[in-house]
MARRONU-754918 format. One record per residue (C-alpha): residue in one letter; residue number from 1; x, y, z. Coordinates in steps of 0.02 Angstrom, whole numbers, padded with zeros to 5 digits, always signed. Layout:
REM residues N
A; NUM; X; Y; Z
...
END
This chain:
REM residues 750
M; 1; +08449; +08459; +07535
E; 2; +08595; +08480; +07655
I; 3; +08620; +08660; +07689
F; 4; +08745; +08683; +07844
E; 5; +08858; +08569; +07950
F; 6; +08923; +08634; +08105
Y; 7; +09103; +08592; +08154
Q; 8; +09199; +08612; +08320
Y; 9; +09241; +08792; +08305
N; 10; +09051; +08834; +08289
Y; 11; +08994; +08965; +08385
T; 12; +08947; +08885; +08555
G; 13; +09045; +08984; +08695
N; 14; +09014; +09157; +08757
K; 15; +08835; +09202; +08728
M; 16; +08870; +09392; +08734
T; 17; +08936; +09402; +08556
L; 18; +08825; +09431; +08404
I; 19; +08963; +09388; +08287
R; 20; +08947; +09201; +08246
V; 21; +09069; +09088; +08143
T; 22; +09013; +08919; +08062
G; 23; +09076; +08818; +07924
A; 24; +09016; +08681; +07793
R; 25; +09061; +08595; +07618
K; 26; +08908; +08658; +07528
G; 27; +08749; +08749; +07517
I; 28; +08791; +08930; +07545
K; 29; +08746; +08997; +07384
N; 30; +08570; +08924; +07371
Y; 31; +08537; +08983; +07561
L; 32; +08599; +09150; +07515
I; 33; +08491; +09161; +07338
F; 34; +08340; +09063; +07394
G; 35; +08335; +09067; +07597
T; 36; +08307; +08865; +07594
K; 37; +08306; +08804; +07775
K; 38; +08212; +08674; +07871
G; 39; +08062; +08735; +07949
R; 40; +08070; +08891; +07830
E; 41; +07902; +08938; +07736
S; 42; +07952; +09100; +07650
T; 43; +08072; +09119; +07508
R; 44; +08228; +09242; +07529
D; 45; +08141; +09367; +07415
E; 46; +08004; +09368; +07523
L; 47; +08104; +09388; +07676
D; 48; +08239; +09514; +07643
E; 49; +08315; +09634; +07515
R; 50; +08491; +09560; +07473
I; 51; +08630; +09689; +07446
P; 52; +08801; +09600; +07389
F; 53; +08966; +09640; +07417
G; 54; +09084; +09548; +07286
N; 55; +09043; +09412; +07167
I; 56; +08937; +09270; +07228
D; 57; +08973; +09162; +07068
L; 58; +09171; +09181; +07104
M; 59; +09151; +09130; +07270
D; 60; +09045; +08992; +07225
E; 61; +09174; +08927; +07100
I; 62; +09310; +08944; +07226
I; 63; +09219; +08836; +07351
N; 64; +09187; +08692; +07216
S; 65; +09370; +08701; +07163
I; 66; +09412; +08630; +07332
K; 67; +09429; +08445; +07305
S; 68; +09490; +08387; +07486
N; 69; +09365; +08331; +07610
R; 70; +09391; +08489; +07741
I; 71; +09276; +08620; +07774
K; 72; +09255; +08718; +07619
Y; 73; +09197; +08899; +07675
H; 74; +09178; +09002; +07827
H; 75; +09013; +09085; +07850
M; 76; +09016; +09224; +07987
T; 77; +08837; +09309; +08031
L; 78; +08848; +09498; +08095
S; 79; +08673; +09524; +08191
L; 80; +08620; +09696; +08254
K; 81; +08473; +09732; +08371
E; 82; +08415; +09907; +08270
D; 83; +08252; +09888; +08168
M; 84; +08356; +09970; +08015
V; 85; +08534; +09990; +07979
D; 86; +08597; +10091; +07822
A; 87; +08689; +09970; +07688
S; 88; +08829; +10106; +07705
I; 89; +08862; +10071; +07889
F; 90; +08856; +09876; +07855
A; 91; +08990; +09917; +07713
S; 92; +09105; +10021; +07844
M; 93; +09087; +09865; +07962
L; 94; +09135; +09744; +07837
E; 95; +09306; +09857; +07792
D; 96; +09333; +09859; +07977
I; 97; +09306; +09668; +07990
K; 98; +09434; +09632; +07850
K; 99; +09558; +09747; +07906
I; 100; +09569; +09669; +08104
L; 101; +09519; +09500; +08066
F; 102; +09613; +09473; +07904
S; 103; +09767; +09574; +07975
A; 104; +09885; +09439; +07956
Y; 105; +09836; +09401; +07769
H; 106; +09855; +09513; +07607
P; 107; +09693; +09549; +07516
D; 108; +09769; +09430; +07372
E; 109; +09771; +09288; +07494
Y; 110; +09575; +09263; +07517
N; 111; +09415; +09297; +07421
I; 112; +09270; +09372; +07519
Y; 113; +09080; +09390; +07491
A; 114; +08973; +09482; +07603
E; 115; +08779; +09510; +07577
I; 116; +08673; +09619; +07687
H; 117; +08499; +09564; +07719
L; 118; +08369; +09700; +07766
P; 119; +08205; +09630; +07819
R; 120; +08053; +09649; +07701
K; 121; +07952; +09541; +07818
K; 122; +07965; +09618; +07984
R; 123; +07893; +09449; +08084
I; 124; +07870; +09281; +08047
L; 125; +07788; +09134; +08140
T; 126; +07888; +08983; +08209
A; 127; +07828; +08811; +08207
D; 128; +07787; +08827; +08393
G; 129; +07677; +08987; +08366
K; 130; +07794; +09111; +08423
S; 131; +07818; +09285; +08320
L; 132; +07990; +09312; +08279
I; 133; +08048; +09473; +08255
R; 134; +08169; +09495; +08101
L; 135; +08312; +09623; +08117
P; 136; +08457; +09673; +07991
H; 137; +08604; +09569; +07973
M; 138; +08751; +09530; +07861
H; 139; +08820; +09361; +07803
I; 140; +09006; +09359; +07773
I; 141; +09066; +09197; +07681
T; 142; +09267; +09161; +07637
P; 143; +09305; +09004; +07553
N; 144; +09417; +08899; +07653
L; 145; +09573; +08909; +07524
N; 146; +09723; +09030; +07525
L; 147; +09735; +09089; +07354
L; 148; +09930; +09110; +07365
S; 149; +09972; +08959; +07440
N; 150; +09824; +08840; +07389
Q; 151; +09818; +08800; +07575
A; 152; +09676; +08810; +07699
F; 153; +09612; +08982; +07753
N; 154; +09555; +08999; +07944
P; 155; +09594; +09161; +08013
W; 156; +09506; +09129; +08174
G; 157; +09574; +08965; +08213
N; 158; +09487; +08871; +08357
Y; 159; +09345; +08997; +08376
N; 160; +09300; +08953; +08549
H; 161; +09496; +08983; +08610
N; 162; +09489; +09161; +08534
I; 163; +09312; +09227; +08602
A; 164; +09386; +09360; +08697
Y; 165; +09457; +09439; +08540
F; 166; +09295; +09424; +08441
D; 167; +09196; +09488; +08587
A; 168; +09329; +09638; +08588
I; 169; +09299; +09669; +08390
Q; 170; +09128; +09659; +08415
E; 171; +09121; +09791; +08550
Y; 172; +09232; +09892; +08446
L; 173; +09107; +09907; +08307
N; 174; +08968; +09939; +08427
R; 175; +09062; +10083; +08497
K; 176; +09125; +10147; +08330
Y; 177; +08945; +10145; +08248
G; 178; +08832; +10179; +08392
T; 179; +08743; +10024; +08385
I; 180; +08671; +09925; +08539
S; 181; +08803; +09811; +08630
P; 182; +08754; +09641; +08683
R; 183; +08822; +09675; +08829
D; 184; +08700; +09820; +08885
S; 185; +08560; +09720; +08804
G; 186; +08556; +09566; +08884
R; 187; +08497; +09470; +08718
N; 188; +08584; +09320; +08763
D; 189; +08437; +09247; +08879
F; 190; +08295; +09348; +08802
T; 191; +08172; +09305; +08655
M; 192; +08169; +09433; +08533
Q; 193; +07969; +09414; +08523
S; 194; +07926; +09476; +08689
N; 195; +07913; +09641; +08784
I; 196; +07996; +09623; +08961
L; 197; +07876; +09740; +09034
Q; 198; +07729; +09628; +09000
R; 199; +07788; +09523; +09159
S; 200; +07622; +09435; +09161
K; 201; +07667; +09332; +09022
G; 202; +07793; +09178; +09036
D; 203; +07874; +09192; +08855
V; 204; +07997; +09335; +08919
F; 205; +08136; +09230; +08964
L; 206; +08179; +09045; +08868
G; 207; +08163; +08878; +08916
D; 208; +08051; +08794; +09052
S; 209; +08092; +08915; +09192
A; 210; +08035; +09060; +09099
Q; 211; +07877; +09108; +09210
F; 212; +07987; +09089; +09384
K; 213; +08123; +09194; +09299
S; 214; +07994; +09329; +09252
T; 215; +07914; +09327; +09423
L; 216; +08089; +09341; +09499
L; 217; +08122; +09495; +09403
C; 218; +07956; +09561; +09459
H; 219; +08015; +09540; +09646
I; 220; +08186; +09638; +09603
M; 221; +08089; +09784; +09535
D; 222; +07940; +09787; +09660
R; 223; +08051; +09757; +09807
N; 224; +08191; +09879; +09747
I; 225; +08322; +09741; +09777
S; 226; +08495; +09843; +09761
T; 227; +08636; +09718; +09819
T; 228; +08693; +09548; +09780
S; 229; +08676; +09511; +09979
E; 230; +08497; +09566; +09969
F; 231; +08460; +09456; +09818
R; 232; +08537; +09311; +09903
A; 233; +08421; +09318; +10038
H; 234; +08282; +09350; +09948
L; 235; +08326; +09179; +09856
K; 236; +08347; +09091; +10010
S; 237; +08171; +09140; +10076
I; 238; +08096; +09068; +09928
G; 239; +08200; +08897; +09890
N; 240; +08360; +08810; +09907
H; 241; +08485; +08926; +09847
K; 242; +08679; +08922; +09806
T; 243; +08815; +09018; +09714
V; 244; +08891; +08940; +09563
N; 245; +09083; +08976; +09531
L; 246; +09103; +09091; +09676
G; 247; +09234; +09222; +09666
R; 248; +09265; +09189; +09475
A; 249; +09226; +09294; +09321
N; 250; +09071; +09173; +09273
E; 251; +08990; +09184; +09461
Y; 252; +08799; +09163; +09446
E; 253; +08672; +09111; +09570
A; 254; +08548; +08956; +09555
I; 255; +08390; +08918; +09649
K; 256; +08280; +08754; +09667
P; 257; +08101; +08821; +09711
P; 258; +07991; +08709; +09804
G; 259; +07923; +08560; +09686
H; 260; +08069; +08580; +09569
D; 261; +08192; +08430; +09549
H; 262; +08327; +08535; +09471
F; 263; +08405; +08703; +09514
I; 264; +08367; +08853; +09394
N; 265; +08526; +08950; +09340
L; 266; +08520; +09131; +09341
R; 267; +08657; +09187; +09230
H; 268; +08548; +09338; +09146
N; 269; +08619; +09513; +09182
V; 270; +08464; +09562; +09268
F; 271; +08520; +09444; +09422
K; 272; +08697; +09507; +09424
E; 273; +08781; +09645; +09518
S; 274; +08793; +09767; +09383
F; 275; +08599; +09778; +09364
L; 276; +08562; +09761; +09532
A; 277; +08658; +09909; +09588
L; 278; +08568; +10026; +09465
S; 279; +08438; +10145; +09537
H; 280; +08254; +10098; +09524
H; 281; +08229; +10229; +09360
D; 282; +08401; +10164; +09298
K; 283; +08330; +09986; +09304
K; 284; +08174; +10039; +09218
E; 285; +08276; +10132; +09086
Y; 286; +08384; +09968; +09060
L; 287; +08227; +09845; +09043
S; 288; +08142; +09987; +08926
A; 289; +08304; +09965; +08805
L; 290; +08248; +09774; +08797
D; 291; +08072; +09814; +08737
T; 292; +08048; +09740; +08564
D; 293; +07886; +09833; +08539
S; 294; +07977; +09993; +08524
Y; 295; +08084; +10053; +08373
K; 296; +08275; +10038; +08386
A; 297; +08388; +10158; +08286
I; 298; +08557; +10188; +08266
G; 299; +08646; +10291; +08415
S; 300; +08785; +10404; +08429
P; 301; +08970; +10333; +08433
R; 302; +09047; +10306; +08582
R; 303; +09220; +10288; +08663
T; 304; +09299; +10130; +08652
D; 305; +09384; +10068; +08819
D; 306; +09565; +10045; +08823
S; 307; +09552; +09855; +08875
I; 308; +09452; +09836; +08712
M; 309; +09591; +09927; +08614
A; 310; +09737; +09829; +08690
L; 311; +09650; +09666; +08636
I; 312; +09628; +09709; +08459
T; 313; +09805; +09777; +08455
D; 314; +09867; +09614; +08534
W; 315; +09769; +09528; +08390
N; 316; +09841; +09619; +08249
S; 317; +10010; +09611; +08310
I; 318; +10027; +09445; +08373
R; 319; +09877; +09319; +08391
A; 320; +09813; +09338; +08209
K; 321; +09993; +09291; +08144
E; 322; +10005; +09143; +08270
I; 323; +09845; +09073; +08203
K; 324; +09914; +09083; +08016
Y; 325; +10080; +09023; +08058
F; 326; +10052; +08891; +08196
P; 327; +09890; +08799; +08123
G; 328; +09934; +08649; +08233
G; 329; +09952; +08743; +08396
L; 330; +10085; +08844; +08482
P; 331; +10255; +08755; +08506
K; 332; +10316; +08758; +08711
A; 333; +10462; +08842; +08665
Y; 334; +10365; +08980; +08586
K; 335; +10248; +09005; +08727
A; 336; +10398; +09030; +08847
M; 337; +10461; +09172; +08754
G; 338; +10435; +09353; +08791
R; 339; +10326; +09491; +08673
E; 340; +10488; +09528; +08578
E; 341; +10554; +09372; +08544
K; 342; +10377; +09323; +08486
L; 343; +10362; +09452; +08365
N; 344; +10528; +09422; +08305
V; 345; +10491; +09241; +08268
L; 346; +10330; +09286; +08196
R; 347; +10414; +09400; +08065
Q; 348; +10529; +09265; +08007
K; 349; +10396; +09154; +07965
E; 350; +10303; +09285; +07874
I; 351; +10460; +09299; +07774
A; 352; +10480; +09121; +07759
F; 353; +10300; +09100; +07704
Y; 354; +10302; +09228; +07560
N; 355; +10477; +09163; +07508
K; 356; +10402; +08988; +07498
I; 357; +10246; +09043; +07382
G; 358; +10371; +09127; +07275
A; 359; +10320; +09311; +07312
S; 360; +10405; +09445; +07428
L; 361; +10305; +09566; +07529
S; 362; +10367; +09699; +07413
F; 363; +10293; +09594; +07254
Q; 364; +10129; +09582; +07321
K; 365; +10081; +09760; +07269
Q; 366; +10113; +09707; +07102
L; 367; +10022; +09542; +07100
S; 368; +09880; +09627; +07168
E; 369; +09872; +09732; +07016
L; 370; +09874; +09597; +06904
D; 371; +09725; +09513; +07005
I; 372; +09784; +09334; +07017
R; 373; +09613; +09301; +07073
A; 374; +09552; +09331; +06888
T; 375; +09627; +09156; +06850
L; 376; +09476; +09086; +06913
R; 377; +09355; +09141; +06762
L; 378; +09170; +09117; +06767
P; 379; +09101; +09026; +06615
R; 380; +09049; +09142; +06469
L; 381; +08860; +09166; +06478
Q; 382; +08741; +09263; +06389
L; 383; +08683; +09407; +06473
P; 384; +08536; +09367; +06579
S; 385; +08388; +09484; +06610
P; 386; +08373; +09576; +06788
S; 387; +08290; +09474; +06910
K; 388; +08112; +09528; +06955
A; 389; +08151; +09514; +07143
T; 390; +08315; +09589; +07150
G; 391; +08326; +09704; +06989
R; 392; +08512; +09650; +06962
R; 393; +08575; +09547; +06822
Y; 394; +08706; +09466; +06951
D; 395; +08736; +09443; +07128
T; 396; +08890; +09564; +07125
A; 397; +08923; +09737; +07197
I; 398; +08927; +09819; +07027
S; 399; +08759; +09758; +06961
Q; 400; +08692; +09819; +07139
K; 401; +08745; +09977; +07089
V; 402; +08670; +09994; +06920
R; 403; +08503; +09928; +07012
N; 404; +08511; +10074; +07119
K; 405; +08536; +10214; +06996
Q; 406; +08400; +10139; +06882
E; 407; +08282; +10142; +07039
F; 408; +08325; +10326; +07072
T; 409; +08300; +10361; +06891
K; 410; +08141; +10282; +06884
S; 411; +08083; +10370; +07055
Q; 412; +08129; +10550; +06968
R; 413; +08015; +10525; +06810
A; 414; +07904; +10657; +06796
E; 415; +07743; +10553; +06801
N; 416; +07792; +10462; +06947
I; 417; +07828; +10607; +07044
I; 418; +07658; +10675; +07012
F; 419; +07575; +10503; +07070
V; 420; +07685; +10484; +07227
E; 421; +07634; +10678; +07275
R; 422; +07448; +10650; +07239
Y; 423; +07461; +10472; +07338
N; 424; +07564; +10537; +07489
Q; 425; +07413; +10680; +07509
V; 426; +07279; +10568; +07510
V; 427; +07323; +10401; +07596
D; 428; +07268; +10352; +07751
L; 429; +07435; +10323; +07863
E; 430; +07346; +10221; +07985
F; 431; +07258; +10104; +07859
L; 432; +07426; +10090; +07764
L; 433; +07509; +10027; +07918
Q; 434; +07373; +09899; +07956
E; 435; +07381; +09847; +07778
M; 436; +07572; +09812; +07812
V; 437; +07533; +09720; +07974
D; 438; +07431; +09596; +07862
K; 439; +07558; +09564; +07719
V; 440; +07728; +09587; +07802
G; 441; +07708; +09569; +07977
L; 442; +07744; +09749; +08036
V; 443; +07755; +09773; +08223
R; 444; +07619; +09915; +08237
S; 445; +07687; +09989; +08399
K; 446; +07862; +10032; +08327
Y; 447; +07782; +10164; +08218
Q; 448; +07692; +10325; +08254
I; 449; +07596; +10446; +08141
A; 450; +07520; +10625; +08196
G; 451; +07428; +10621; +08346
Q; 452; +07499; +10459; +08400
D; 453; +07661; +10536; +08480
S; 454; +07755; +10442; +08608
S; 455; +07783; +10498; +08769
G; 456; +07925; +10623; +08789
G; 457; +07962; +10621; +08609
P; 458; +07952; +10772; +08470
P; 459; +07779; +10769; +08384
V; 460; +07773; +10687; +08220
P; 461; +07739; +10802; +08073
S; 462; +07585; +10784; +07959
R; 463; +07573; +10650; +07834
R; 464; +07732; +10573; +07919
I; 465; +07775; +10411; +07986
R; 466; +07900; +10403; +08128
C; 467; +08042; +10257; +08117
G; 468; +08146; +10297; +08264
N; 469; +08229; +10465; +08222
R; 470; +08166; +10465; +08058
H; 471; +08002; +10541; +07983
L; 472; +07956; +10460; +07812
N; 473; +07810; +10505; +07694
A; 474; +07719; +10346; +07635
I; 475; +07817; +10307; +07476
D; 476; +07992; +10321; +07574
F; 477; +07919; +10212; +07709
L; 478; +07878; +10082; +07583
T; 479; +08051; +10088; +07488
Q; 480; +08175; +10132; +07636
E; 481; +08092; +10043; +07791
L; 482; +08006; +09896; +07695
R; 483; +08133; +09882; +07559
M; 484; +07995; +09869; +07415
P; 485; +08064; +09921; +07237
F; 486; +08005; +10088; +07182
G; 487; +07882; +10015; +07046
A; 488; +07796; +09885; +07192
A; 489; +07795; +10022; +07316
L; 490; +07706; +10137; +07205
S; 491; +07582; +09995; +07158
T; 492; +07551; +09951; +07346
L; 493; +07530; +10143; +07389
K; 494; +07395; +10152; +07239
N; 495; +07299; +10001; +07287
T; 496; +07309; +10064; +07472
V; 497; +07224; +10224; +07436
E; 498; +07087; +10140; +07319
R; 499; +07054; +10010; +07468
Q; 500; +07043; +10138; +07603
S; 501; +06884; +10217; +07567
H; 502; +06804; +10032; +07525
F; 503; +06878; +09942; +07681
E; 504; +06882; +09948; +07865
A; 505; +07059; +09907; +07955
N; 506; +07072; +09784; +08091
C; 507; +07175; +09888; +08210
N; 508; +07192; +09747; +08350
P; 509; +07363; +09760; +08425
D; 510; +07384; +09561; +08440
K; 511; +07359; +09515; +08256
Y; 512; +07473; +09367; +08220
S; 513; +07501; +09307; +08391
P; 514; +07413; +09142; +08401
E; 515; +07331; +09098; +08570
P; 516; +07447; +08972; +08642
T; 517; +07316; +08823; +08686
L; 518; +07225; +08835; +08519
W; 519; +07406; +08834; +08416
R; 520; +07452; +08679; +08537
S; 521; +07301; +08597; +08474
F; 522; +07330; +08643; +08300
T; 523; +07497; +08556; +08304
M; 524; +07420; +08405; +08353
T; 525; +07324; +08395; +08190
R; 526; +07438; +08496; +08067
R; 527; +07500; +08345; +07982
S; 528; +07334; +08261; +07949
L; 529; +07259; +08428; +07897
R; 530; +07398; +08476; +07788
M; 531; +07372; +08305; +07685
R; 532; +07177; +08331; +07694
V; 533; +07204; +08496; +07614
L; 534; +07323; +08449; +07483
E; 535; +07208; +08303; +07435
E; 536; +07066; +08425; +07410
Y; 537; +07180; +08527; +07303
R; 538; +07227; +08384; +07198
L; 539; +07036; +08336; +07174
E; 540; +07011; +08511; +07126
L; 541; +07143; +08507; +06998
Q; 542; +07081; +08346; +06925
R; 543; +06918; +08426; +06909
L; 544; +06996; +08579; +06836
R; 545; +07081; +08469; +06705
D; 546; +06926; +08376; +06651
C; 547; +06831; +08531; +06646
L; 548; +06970; +08605; +06525
Q; 549; +06974; +08461; +06425
E; 550; +06769; +08462; +06405
E; 551; +06810; +08650; +06339
R; 552; +06942; +08595; +06218
S; 553; +06818; +08461; +06153
D; 554; +06684; +08571; +06125
L; 555; +06793; +08694; +06029
D; 556; +06842; +08552; +05922
K; 557; +06680; +08486; +05883
E; 558; +06615; +08670; +05838
H; 559; +06764; +08680; +05722
S; 560; +06722; +08534; +05634
Y; 561; +06547; +08564; +05614
R; 562; +06568; +08732; +05533
R; 563; +06706; +08658; +05405
F; 564; +06559; +08517; +05373
A; 565; +06424; +08649; +05349
L; 566; +06542; +08748; +05224
Y; 567; +06552; +08585; +05121
L; 568; +06371; +08550; +05117
N; 569; +06336; +08735; +05046
K; 570; +06352; +08745; +04860
M; 571; +06474; +08898; +04812
P; 572; +06624; +08936; +04716
R; 573; +06782; +08829; +04772
H; 574; +06878; +09010; +04800
F; 575; +06733; +09064; +04913
R; 576; +06739; +08915; +05007
E; 577; +06928; +08911; +05032
L; 578; +06915; +09094; +05082
F; 579; +06781; +09049; +05221
L; 580; +06887; +08885; +05264
A; 581; +07025; +09012; +05310
D; 582; +06933; +09136; +05401
V; 583; +06859; +08973; +05506
E; 584; +07033; +08896; +05543
R; 585; +07105; +09070; +05583
E; 586; +06962; +09098; +05706
Y; 587; +06978; +08929; +05780
Q; 588; +07180; +08946; +05798
T; 589; +07151; +09108; +05887
R; 590; +07015; +09049; +06017
R; 591; +07135; +08885; +06046
T; 592; +07275; +08999; +06076
S; 593; +07202; +09107; +06203
Q; 594; +07104; +08950; +06277
R; 595; +07275; +08862; +06302
F; 596; +07347; +09016; +06387
G; 597; +07198; +09027; +06479
D; 598; +07200; +08853; +06547
R; 599; +07378; +08861; +06589
Q; 600; +07352; +09019; +06695
R; 601; +07213; +08925; +06791
E; 602; +07304; +08793; +06819
F; 603; +07455; +08881; +06879
L; 604; +07349; +08981; +06992
L; 605; +07291; +08824; +07068
R; 606; +07457; +08753; +07094
Q; 607; +07512; +08902; +07160
E; 608; +07388; +08903; +07307
T; 609; +07432; +08724; +07330
L; 610; +07616; +08785; +07357
Q; 611; +07566; +08910; +07478
I; 612; +07471; +08819; +07606
K; 613; +07584; +08887; +07755
D; 614; +07555; +08854; +07949
W; 615; +07457; +09005; +07962
A; 616; +07330; +08954; +07831
L; 617; +07322; +08777; +07910
Y; 618; +07288; +08862; +08074
Q; 619; +07148; +08969; +07997
I; 620; +07072; +08809; +07914
F; 621; +07077; +08717; +08086
L; 622; +06995; +08860; +08175
R; 623; +06870; +08858; +08040
S; 624; +06820; +08678; +08056
R; 625; +06791; +08685; +08256
G; 626; +06699; +08850; +08237
D; 627; +06669; +08857; +08424
E; 628; +06666; +09022; +08537
Q; 629; +06855; +09025; +08563
C; 630; +06894; +08995; +08382
V; 631; +06783; +09119; +08317
T; 632; +06855; +09251; +08418
E; 633; +07025; +09205; +08365
L; 634; +06981; +09218; +08185
R; 635; +06924; +09389; +08223
R; 636; +07072; +09457; +08304
H; 637; +07176; +09399; +08159
A; 638; +07040; +09467; +08026
V; 639; +07106; +09572; +07876
A; 640; +07018; +09739; +07826
R; 641; +06836; +09712; +07813
A; 642; +06736; +09784; +07659
T; 643; +06623; +09937; +07699
L; 644; +06436; +09923; +07644
P; 645; +06363; +10102; +07666
D; 646; +06183; +10039; +07595
A; 647; +06197; +09879; +07702
C; 648; +06058; +09822; +07828
F; 649; +06123; +09794; +08005
I; 650; +06057; +09746; +08172
K; 651; +06194; +09826; +08300
G; 652; +06230; +09767; +08476
T; 653; +06376; +09727; +08575
L; 654; +06529; +09600; +08535
S; 655; +06452; +09428; +08587
I; 656; +06448; +09246; +08540
I; 657; +06311; +09128; +08584
D; 658; +06252; +08949; +08572
D; 659; +06150; +08960; +08425
K; 660; +06129; +08765; +08408
K; 661; +05937; +08762; +08449
M; 662; +05900; +08922; +08339
I; 663; +05983; +08836; +08184
S; 664; +05878; +08678; +08217
E; 665; +05731; +08791; +08237
F; 666; +05748; +08876; +08073
G; 667; +05826; +08730; +07975
C; 668; +05983; +08845; +07948
I; 669; +06158; +08781; +07896
R; 670; +06299; +08883; +07998
E; 671; +06478; +08902; +07927
V; 672; +06621; +09002; +07982
L; 673; +06728; +09106; +07864
I; 674; +06903; +09151; +07879
S; 675; +06866; +09323; +07939
G; 676; +06764; +09257; +08097
D; 677; +06600; +09292; +08015
I; 678; +06476; +09170; +08056
V; 679; +06353; +09142; +07895
Y; 680; +06185; +09069; +07918
S; 681; +06111; +08988; +07765
Q; 682; +05939; +08917; +07718
N; 683; +05888; +08807; +07575
G; 684; +06055; +08870; +07480
R; 685; +06011; +09042; +07509
E; 686; +06133; +09155; +07632
L; 687; +06022; +09245; +07750
L; 688; +06153; +09347; +07859
H; 689; +06319; +09364; +07921
D; 690; +06349; +09367; +08117
Q; 691; +06498; +09498; +08139
G; 692; +06512; +09475; +08313
N; 693; +06437; +09657; +08362
R; 694; +06314; +09667; +08212
L; 695; +06218; +09559; +08104
L; 696; +06234; +09598; +07925
I; 697; +06070; +09537; +07834
I; 698; +06098; +09474; +07671
D; 699; +05918; +09413; +07612
R; 700; +05794; +09538; +07663
V; 701; +05652; +09427; +07617
H; 702; +05685; +09275; +07730
G; 703; +05830; +09338; +07832
V; 704; +05743; +09459; +07934
P; 705; +05633; +09361; +08047
F; 706; +05781; +09242; +08086
A; 707; +05901; +09407; +08120
L; 708; +05779; +09475; +08238
A; 709; +05763; +09308; +08336
L; 710; +05958; +09298; +08327
A; 711; +05976; +09483; +08381
H; 712; +05850; +09460; +08536
K; 713; +05947; +09304; +08581
K; 714; +06099; +09400; +08577
W; 715; +06066; +09556; +08645
G; 716; +05888; +09544; +08714
Y; 717; +05815; +09722; +08677
Q; 718; +05970; +09810; +08696
H; 719; +06003; +09825; +08498
A; 720; +05993; +09947; +08356
V; 721; +05933; +09939; +08175
A; 722; +06009; +10035; +08037
G; 723; +05993; +10034; +07838
P; 724; +05885; +10120; +07718
E; 725; +05711; +10186; +07741
D; 726; +05621; +10038; +07661
F; 727; +05722; +09916; +07775
L; 728; +05675; +10003; +07935
A; 729; +05494; +10002; +07880
Q; 730; +05510; +09793; +07842
V; 731; +05593; +09776; +08022
K; 732; +05457; +09898; +08088
Q; 733; +05335; +09777; +08016
E; 734; +05415; +09614; +08078
M; 735; +05416; +09696; +08254
E; 736; +05231; +09730; +08263
G; 737; +05175; +09696; +08444
H; 738; +05339; +09743; +08519
R; 739; +05316; +09951; +08520
D; 740; +05437; +09961; +08666
V; 741; +05586; +09947; +08535
F; 742; +05518; +10046; +08413
H; 743; +05621; +10201; +08474
R; 744; +05779; +10097; +08450
V; 745; +05766; +10093; +08256
K; 746; +05879; +10221; +08206
K; 747; +05910; +10317; +08025
P; 748; +06009; +10234; +07881
I; 749; +06212; +10241; +07915
A; 750; +06285; +10411; +07830
END
């Protein structure tokens, strides 16, 4: 499906601004609702909570009413770097954008629809194996139609010719609402996945020269280079250096290191005078602000520079009207005029425009009260049920308000308040956070609980999770930070409380960041592996259908036999009819239940087939290889492991060995699980699980000899045995003749 087509005015200029404008002819409604995008594996409802402003159906009808072949809508994306932004702040930004960007238009001239996307999934995996941190953003769509004049609606003109104005608007919003400015964050050349302070990695910067730029930044910090002249001298000492656009506003350095065929352009802020002139401490502060492993919260409003306000004033008074009334470009005679003359010409153009469409400026208010946009009526539809994903009947601002009120009412029910208070008191917050790492890609380092206070910050209260400057209890964390509906949040909290006493969380900080060399190997076989897995699912589905057909046939045979038996027995006719009716009723009940169960099983299998995502394929790839590197990778990404209080273990240090010889000697079969456990089986019986730092004995009758031999191979005599008393006695008996290790046998695990 065609989603977006980008045109000449598409955002291609200054990389500083985070306001991006594109345009296309179709597909925006499906994109907003379903998240359809090439290479994306998650749906919109999995990725984000959608909060609408306007009416998406009205917007779509206006777009479809445009019959010409021109761009049918403009799509503006407003992206922020903060981890969570309240919807009310986005709403205020939207009003400011309408007031400034559309200042040359009356509200009745355009339709606007906006949608805030607050991330439910905090991190996703890209096709090249990078972890992409997802942040709040807002989509603003305006159909390319002036509703009064029936002409094209393009309030920004040629976008690349007006970047200075849009940068000023962007910076005005940043200052007014206390959001992080692109001018300060340097986002234009950094990825959103990496911590700049981890300079040993090569993925801090983008592109093939990422490792060299990281090393160069390390030189700046270590040698405290503080001037452009010092920096240029350093560049000359390590390669062929030149200054591009010397003396201009877009001046930057370039270097060709030994062994490179081309110059590397150093356009990022950290290679410019503004950064170099900072003290060593201020440089660290600047770089720490780019750290994507720490939580970014909305700051305090800041004063807007006079130069920024001057550009906004100029936009409102002149430039916006020039774009509207001179769509083909400014005449030479107009360009030669002074400011007052231009204002007079624009005023005359404005009067002529509204006279032409039959409405004076004073009459516009009356038109707005009648709401001429209501002439584009939606078809009469039966009132739909609220969507399970959004909780709304329609994607409109009014439906969103109704949904919010219903959510609040649900949270205030007496029985829910009792459950919430109970769960908030007993939930293990660390276990909850690790569960969310597995489910929604939570970046664990962004959040702290009591006892994990960040340096210099205030202590985290008991039973609270720090999210920037907020301290949330468990249920508020799920509903406010992870944007779960209240019902889903309560269910998640309940399941977490039930699981925390039976499972042990994997607290590895590098979960869901695949090892680059393994991922590259996986991408070479991804297509064939996907085809193989799909074929296995197809065969499994066919086997299921055959099995279901056999079950239906058995039921039909049983029904026929019971009816036949009733006719063989002599009895009064009315008795036989009663018995036959009872048999028929039972048959129909079982048949209905069977059909429902059959559909459920087939549906679940189909769902599994549809959910074969890259991460699942990557784990299948690791299991199929099963070597030491792949097993280590699987264990690093494993989900919570079930705790077995009465289990039998042999414990040692974390290690992996070459077990081919032992497998051959004992006649075992080796299989790697998705958790990274190595399962050893013999004659169809599971003997034990090698979990890295311990061996879990499954079959005590046949598995103990093999477990002791494997433990000796892995750890020598540096291991300990734990389990029930009878298991310790069994191990002691097996170890007769090795009394030097008896003292290593421990009591059962508490």
